[in-house]
C-alpha positions as CSV (number, residue, x, y, z in Angstrom):
1,X,-96.0,89.6,-68.4
2,X,-95.7,87.7,-71.8
3,X,-91.9,88.4,-71.8
4,X,-91.6,87.0,-68.3
5,X,-93.5,83.7,-69.2
6,X,-91.1,83.4,-72.2
7,X,-88.3,83.8,-69.9
8,X,-89.4,80.8,-67.6
9,X,-90.0,78.7,-70.6
10,X,-86.5,79.2,-72.0
11,X,-85.0,78.8,-68.6
12,X,-86.5,75.3,-68.5
13,X,-85.2,74.5,-72.1
14,X,-81.6,75.8,-71.3
15,X,-81.3,74.1,-68.0
16,X,-82.0,70.4,-69.0
17,X,-79.3,68.5,-67.2
18,X,-75.8,69.4,-66.1
19,X,-73.0,67.5,-64.5
20,X,-70.0,68.9,-62.9
21,X,-67.7,66.3,-61.3
22,X,-69.3,64.9,-58.3
23,X,-72.6,66.9,-58.6
24,X,-75.2,66.2,-61.1
25,X,-78.1,68.6,-61.7
26,X,-81.4,67.6,-63.0
27,X,-85.1,68.9,-63.2
28,X,-84.1,72.4,-63.7
29,X,-86.9,74.9,-64.2
30,X,-87.7,78.5,-63.9
31,X,-90.7,79.8,-62.1
32,X,-92.0,83.4,-62.2
33,X,-94.5,84.9,-59.9
34,X,-97.7,86.2,-61.1
35,X,-96.5,89.8,-61.1
36,X,-93.8,88.8,-63.5
37,X,-90.7,90.0,-61.7
38,X,-89.4,87.8,-59.0
39,X,-89.2,84.0,-59.1
40,X,-86.7,81.2,-58.7
41,X,-84.8,78.5,-60.6
42,X,-85.2,75.1,-59.0
43,X,-83.8,71.7,-59.4
44,X,-82.2,68.6,-58.0
45,X,-78.5,68.3,-57.2
46,X,-77.4,64.7,-56.8
47,X,-74.1,63.8,-55.1
48,X,-72.7,61.1,-57.6
49,X,-69.3,60.7,-55.8
50,X,-68.5,58.2,-53.2
51,X,-67.7,60.8,-50.7
52,X,-69.6,63.5,-48.6
53,X,-69.7,67.0,-50.1
54,X,-69.2,69.5,-47.3
55,X,-70.3,72.5,-49.3
56,X,-71.9,72.9,-52.9
57,X,-72.7,76.1,-54.7
58,X,-74.6,76.3,-57.9
59,X,-74.3,79.5,-59.7
60,X,-76.8,80.5,-62.8
61,X,-76.3,83.3,-65.2
62,X,-79.7,85.3,-66.2
63,X,-79.3,86.7,-69.8
64,X,-81.2,88.7,-72.2
65,X,-82.2,87.7,-75.7
66,X,-78.7,89.0,-77.0
67,X,-76.9,86.8,-74.6
68,X,-75.7,89.5,-72.2
69,X,-75.6,88.7,-68.5
70,X,-78.2,90.7,-66.7
71,X,-77.5,89.2,-63.2
72,X,-76.7,85.9,-61.4
73,X,-78.3,83.9,-58.8
74,X,-77.0,81.0,-56.8
75,X,-77.9,78.3,-54.2
76,X,-75.7,76.8,-51.6
77,X,-76.0,73.6,-49.6
78,X,-74.0,71.5,-47.4
79,X,-73.6,67.9,-46.1
80,X,-74.6,66.0,-49.0
81,X,-73.9,62.1,-48.4
82,X,-73.0,59.9,-51.4
83,X,-76.1,59.4,-53.5
84,X,-78.1,62.1,-51.6
85,X,-80.5,64.6,-53.3
86,X,-80.7,68.1,-52.7
87,X,-83.7,70.1,-53.9
88,X,-82.5,73.6,-54.4
89,X,-83.9,77.0,-55.1
90,X,-81.8,80.0,-56.5
91,X,-84.1,83.2,-56.3
92,X,-84.4,85.5,-59.3
93,X,-85.4,89.2,-58.9
94,X,-85.5,90.5,-62.5
95,X,-86.9,89.6,-65.9
96,X,-84.7,87.4,-68.2
97,X,-84.8,85.6,-71.4
98,X,-82.4,82.7,-70.8
99,X,-80.7,81.0,-67.7
100,X,-77.6,79.1,-68.0
101,X,-75.7,77.2,-65.2
102,X,-72.3,79.0,-65.1
103,X,-70.6,77.2,-62.3
104,X,-71.0,74.2,-60.0
105,X,-68.6,73.9,-56.9
106,X,-68.4,71.1,-54.6
107,X,-65.9,70.4,-52.0
């Protein structure tokens, strides 16, 4: 349980804010269930472009303390108007130490 709580805290620290082209990420945080295994990474994605985003995918790597990738999680959304906010959740199903935004795609 202690390791999982640390993982959630590190996830928050490592995902402060991320911008990729026309999609800006903010308020990223890791949440772990009371059992300590499953949870999610949540945040807000904002369309900072002047055009509609038909499809967006946010991919997040889950790493151990040595920086090795244990797994990935992602969230997908569609139909984001210019300036619109999308509250996303990417599920996690394993303990991890650090989470890092690996890729943000918007088209």
